[in-house]
N, C-alpha and C positions, 0 to 999 in steps of 0.2 A: 371839523371832522375831516374834510377834504384835504386840509393843510396837513394833518397828522398822516393821512394815508400816502400823500406825496412824499412826506419826509421819510417815511418808511421805506418806500420805494426807492428813493434815492440812496439811502444807506445801504439797502441791499444790493443795489447796483454797484456801490463803491466796493462793498465786501467781495462781490465777485470779481470786479476789476483789479483788485489788489491781491485776490488769491494767487499764490504761486505754487505750482505743481513741481515735484522733484523729477528730474530727468535722470537720476541715478539713485538706486537703492541698494543698501549693503546689508545683509544678514549674517552674524555671527552665530554658529550654532553650538550645542553643548560640546560637540567633539573639538571644535575650534577652542573653546574654552578651556579643555583639558590641556591642550598643547601650551596655552598662555599660562596655565597653573604650572606646569613643569618648569617653564623659564622664570616664572614669577617667584618660586621657591629659592631659587639661587639668589635672586635679588633680596627677598625677605631676609633670607639667613645673613647676607652680607651687612644688611642694615641692623640687624639685631646684634651681630657681632661687634658693631661699632658703638654699642651703650656704654656710656662711661659713669661710673659710679663714684661720687666723691669720697675722699678719704674719711675713714671712720676712727675716731679717737675718743677714749674715755676710761672710766675706771669703776670697778665694782668691788668696794671693800678695799682689800690690799691688792687686788687684782688690777693691772693697768694693760690697756690693750691699743694697738694701732693696726688698722686694716687699711691697706692700699693696693693699687694696681689690679682692681677686680676685672677680670677679662673673661668674656664668653669663648669658649674654645671649640665647643661643638653643640650642634643643635640637632635634635631628632623632630623633623617635621613631616615624617611619614604619614601622619593622620591628617595633613592639611587638606582641605577642599576649597575650592573655588567655584561659587554657584551663582547663578542669576538669581537677582533678588527682584521679584515682580514689582514693576512700577517705580522702581528705585534706582537700581544699578547692579552692582556686584556685591557678593558677600564672601569673605575670606575667614575661614574657620580653622582652627587648630585646637583639638582636644587631648587632654591626657599626654602631652608630649614631655620631653625632658631636656634640660639643658646642663651642660657641663661647664664649669667656671673654675677658675684658678685665682688665688690673690695672695699676698705677701703679708705675713704676719710679723709683728714685732710686740712681744709679750713680756711683761714683769709681773713677778709674784715673790714678794719679800726679797730676798736676795739673788733670786733666780732671773736670768735674762735669756730670752730665746727668740731667735728670728728664723724665718724660713717661708717656704711656699706650701699654700694648703689647696688641696683638690676638693672641689664641692659639687653636689649633684643637686639640682632642683628638678622635683618630679611634680607630676599633676599640673604641669603648665598648660593653660588653655587662654585663647583670646578670639575674639570674633570682631570683626570690622566689617562696616557695610559702607561701600563707596558709592555716593550718589553722583550719578552721571547726568549731565546736562550740557546746553551750549552757552557759550558767552556772547557777548555783544558782536563779535566778528563772526559768529557762526561756527566757531571751533568747539569740537568735543573736549569737555574739561570735566575733571572730578570737582564738583562744586562744594562738597561737603562730605564729612564721614563721621561715623559713631564708632566708638572702640570700648570693649570691656576686656579686662585681663585680670587672671588670678593665677597665683602659684601656690599649691597645696602645702609643699614642704621643701625644705632645703637642708641637706645634712652634709657635714663637713668631716673630712678624714684627716686627722690630726697624727702626728708622730713626734718623737723627741723624748727628753727627759720629763717634761711636763704633760705627757700625754694624758695622764689621769685627771689632772686638773682641768686641761682642755676640754676633755668630754664633759665635765660638769658645766663648764661656760659655754659649750657649743650652742645650746640652744638659745642663750642670750645673744651671741655673736651672729648666728645664722638668721636669727629673727630680724635683726637690723639689715642685714644684705637682702634678705628676701623682701622686705618692706621697699628698700629703695629700688631693687631690680624692678619689682612689680610696677612701681610708679614710673619707670622708664619706658616700659614697652609701649604704651599707646602713644605718648609723644613721638617716638621714634617712628611707629607706623604712620602717624599723622603727617610727619614730614616727608616720609617716603612716597605717600600718596599725592598730598596737595602740592608739593614742591617738585619732588623728583619725577614722579610718572607724569605730572602735568607738563613737565619739561620735555619728556618724550613726545608728548601729544602735539607739542609745537612743531614736530617735524612733519605733521600731516598737512599736505598742501591744502590751503583754504582759498585763497584769491592770489594767484601766482602767475607770472609769465610762462607761456609755452615756448615761444621764440620771440623774436624781435618785433612781431606782428600783432600776435594774439595772446590773451591769457585765459586762464580757466577758473570758474568759480565753484568751488567745492563746498560752499558754507552750508551748515546744516539748517534745514528749515524749521525744525522743531527739536524738542528733546528727544533723545533716543526712547524707543518703546521696547521696554524690557518685559518679556514672559518668563515663564518657569524654565523654558528650554531654548530660549533664542533672545537676540538683541537686534532690532531692525533700526536702520538709520536711513533717513531720507535727505539726500544732497541735492542742492540747485542743479549742479551737472550743466552749466552754461558757459560758453565760450564768448568773448568779447574782444573788440579791437582795442589795442592798447592805447592808440592815440586819440579814441573817443569811447571811454568805457561805459558811458550812459546809453550809447547806441546799440542796443541788443535786440534780438528776435523775440517777439511775443510768443508765449508758449502755445503750442498747438500738437495736436495728436493725443495718444493714449498715455496714461501714467504707467510706468513699468510696475509689474507685480512679481514678487519672489514668493513661491509656494514650496519650493524644495528645502529638504532638511538633511539630505544624505552626505554633504560634504562640509568641511569646516567653515568655509566662507561661500556664500552665494551672492551673485550681484546681478542687477538688471540696470540696462540703459535703454532709453528710448530712442525713437527716431529723432525727437527734438535736440538730444544730446549732439548727434552728427550734424543736424540742420544748423544749429546754432555756431557750430564750428565753421561750417562753409560760409555762413552769413557773415561772421566775423573777418574772414579771409577776403570775402567779397567786399565788405565795407572798408577794409584796409587797403583795397585796390591792389591786391597782390595777384589775383587770379587773370593775369595776362602775361603774354611773352612775345618776344620779337625772335624770329628765326630768320638770319640772313642766308643768302644763297650759299654762302661757303660752308654751312652746316647742313645743307640739303644734299641728298644723293644727285649725282649727274643725271640719272634717269628722271627723277622727280623734278628737278629744275628744268630739264629739257621739255617735259611734258607741260609745265606750266607756261613756258615760252611759245610753245606750238599752239596751245589752248587760247592763249590771249595775244597771239602774233598781230592780229589786226589792231587791237588797242594799243599794242607797243609801237607798231609802225606810224599810227595816226598820232599819237600823243607824245612820243619820245623823239627827240633829235637823233639819238643814237640808241643802237639796240645791241651793242656788244657786252657780253656778261661782265668783262672786266671794267668798262666804262659805265655801264648801267646795270648793276646787279639787282636781282629781285630781293624782295623783303616780305616775309609774311608776319602780319600782326594777328595774334590771336587774343581775344579777350571775352571772358565769360559776361554775359549780358544781364543775368539775373540770378540770385543766390540759388546755387543747386540744391535739390531736395533728394533727401533720402527715404526709401521705402523699404520696411522691413516686413517679410512675410516668412511662414515657415519653410518656404522653398528657397528662401535666400534674401540677400540684401542688394538692392539696386540703387543707383544715384542717377538721377536725370539732370542733364546739364544742356543749357542754350548758351550758343556762343556765336561770335561774329569773327569771320577771317577776311582781312583785308589783304589783297594781293597788290603789292606796291613795287614801283620800278624807281631806283634811287640813282638818277645820272649823277656823275661826279660834280659838274658844275650847273646843275639846273635843279628847281624845285622837285620834291618827290611827286610822282604821279601815281593815282589810285588806278590800277587796272580792272578791279572787280571787288564787289563786296559781296561775300557769301554768308548766309546763315546757316548755322550748322545745329543739329539736335542730336544729342547722343544718350545712350543708356549704358551706364557702366555697372558691371557686377562688382561688388565690394567684398573681399574675404577679410573679415574681421578676426584677429588673433590676439591672445593675451600671453605675454612672456614676462615672467617675474611679476611686476605690477605696472607693465606698460601695455597700454592698449593701442593696437596699431591696425592700420587698414592697407590692403593692396588692391588697386583697382585694375580692371580689364574691361576694354572696350567691346561691347557685345553688339549693339545696334547703332546705326548711324546713319543719318540723312543729311542732305545739304541741298539748299536752293537759293535762288535769287530773290532779293526783296523787290525786284523791279517787275519782272513778268514771268510768266508761265514758260514763254519761249526761251527766256534766258536760263531758266531752271533746267529745261530739256538739255540745253547745250552743256550744262554742267554734269551730265550723267556720266560721261566718260571719266570725269575726275573723281567720281565717288570711292571707288576701290582704292586707286591710289592714295587719296588723302586719309582714307581710314587706315591704310598701312602705314602712312606718315606719322599719323597721330600715335598709333601703337608702338611705333619703333622709336621716335624722336620726342614726343610730348610726354607720353604716360611714364616713361623712366624718370624724368625730372619730377612729376608729381608724386610718383611713388617714393622716390627717395626722401621726400619730406614726410608723408604719411606713414611710412615704415618706422620712422624714428618713435613715433607713438606718444602717447601722453599719459603721465602717472595718474593711477586712480588714487583715492584717499585713503592710503595706508600710511603708517609711520615708518621712519626709517628702521631698518634692522629686519624687516619682514617681507618676505616674497611669497608668491603664490607658485605653486607646483601642480602637475597633474590636471591642468585646466581642461574643462570640457565646456563647449559652447553650444547653445540651442537657440534657434530663431523662433519667434512667435509673432503674432499679429500686432504690429506697432513697436516691437520691443525685442531685445534679445537677453539672454540669460547666461551667466558664467558660473560653473560651479568649480571650486578648487580647494586644495588643502594649503595650510599655511607652513611656512618655513622660516625660522630664525636663523639669518646669517650673520647676526651680531646679537651680543648679549645686550639686556636692558641697561646694565651699568654702562657699557661702551657707548651706546647710543646717547644716555642721559649726559655723560661727560662730554662727549662730542659736541653736542647741542649747546651745552653750557659755554663751551669755549667759542663756539660760534656767536653767541648772544654776548659774550665778553668783548670779542673782537669787534662785533657791530656797535656796541656802546663806546669803544674805545675810538673807533674811526669817527663816530658821530660827535 
């Protein structure tokens, strides 16, 4: 019995340890689905217009016929609806629609021979497809399967010519064959459109991709999408990682982001962990360090450093001329920075080390002082298009010596000048990178507009509307070309 209890405890502990919480959650609402429907109608119409029907030939008594080049020229999809299908995915419905088609006829009746084009109309066109959404092994959103039913109530043809009365007699026979073949083509075309073409578009969503030459972002889905009658929720890992060691990642900490809003097309929530993992990845990649030579300092700041550490310079360096022994500042972050999100704002805590060095031209580098710095930076998080970016500003700053309180007191005159130096010289370098932003997990061709951001305890939310700046067809064809080029290169 004790062994069973111990085994249960171990299994429970393992499940807790392997559980992964999302750092990024996205919700698509009914209003967002309405916009997708409008763009999707054009795509569905293009797919159905590409339906090909094989040539029909045969005879009925003395009547010989040949029907070819059957083409759809117009579709009325005004009754189409795209809906959330709870616990499954999406449902696309068309009821009592109509399709206009043309075809070429070649008819023989006794000694009469007639050719020409025929206009026809299919009425009572209805079809329904259910797209089943899930994630694949890589954590990418995919249409995993679909069901389809289609029916055409009637098809009438408008004949003209010398044999018009004969054609009207045979029209039921001819149109029945065309209606049968047309009806059989609808579901295969829609199936290819969903399982091949739309999945190709979903391949443009970033899943595990580099952000720059140092770090990457993991947007893999942690579970299948949760579909309700009025929304679709997706939980993404939302974790950054160093490219040189992708397995060295930050363990999840903090709260799980929650989306409750429903008033915009898209709502997104990201937790403190999202930002913490980014800073951990850059720290692990050994990027959070910089050297500032005296030539890049202001004259006043360099003069202040020299006067502050004049005794050390005279004692340790054989020469003191700025040209022969210039100063060098080495700044390095000593621990991964930490992000705190509250309704009042977003703050980043940073601990760093500043080494003040003297670099004589023909002598070893001399360390004049080592200073510990602790800073609080405010972070302004913004969303533009589909890029999440941050601008930092130094709010609170203190510095002290790791050796003694007395040395820390001697650094007090440097506090304000160093803070100003960090704001003027270091933060612009940092913000140049952070303002580039990182793409959120949306496919190519879709941007966010009218973004509104709100801070909560431990996470922030973004509400926005969707905007298609490329058509589905353009995105699909573009990505197919990219995949073909990749295969050719490989």
